Steps between C-alpha positions, in 0.01 A plus 500: 500500500807631683528488880428840657866565597625430145225714347589792730871467419424493127285814520774688687752421227275646228537865404207739468464744212597786732816318608586425138434861396743622765758230430509551122407869504229423241146633484199276564411530129846382393475198728157409358636541145783258586244251634270537199785452251627192684831657601427477873317213665238587763309277739135568577422483871144519627440729797133485581325615183810663356747333269845648565818471298810370676850435371758238589849649549649240265259609222604863551866396484434305179331806346801716592741251344297458181442871457866587549420734787729506798352415834367806681691627800183550704427252773158343532346589835190389688396865552290512183121494507300218346322539166 
């Protein structure tokens, strides 16, 4: 198990679905299709009874490179609400 400080730092570096939607300008359905087809790797994070999807920035970058898409110009902000 990770020390609390490392666990908190790791969670902050993960993107939520809402952040990814805004960053890529994709719909929630498109993101889930990418996950289900194996094109985009997601991490399951437990929050109480919920199991939430989170995304590592390096996995998003890998998806962009493999898909031939250019990186979006939108910045990721902390203003988004949690899923």
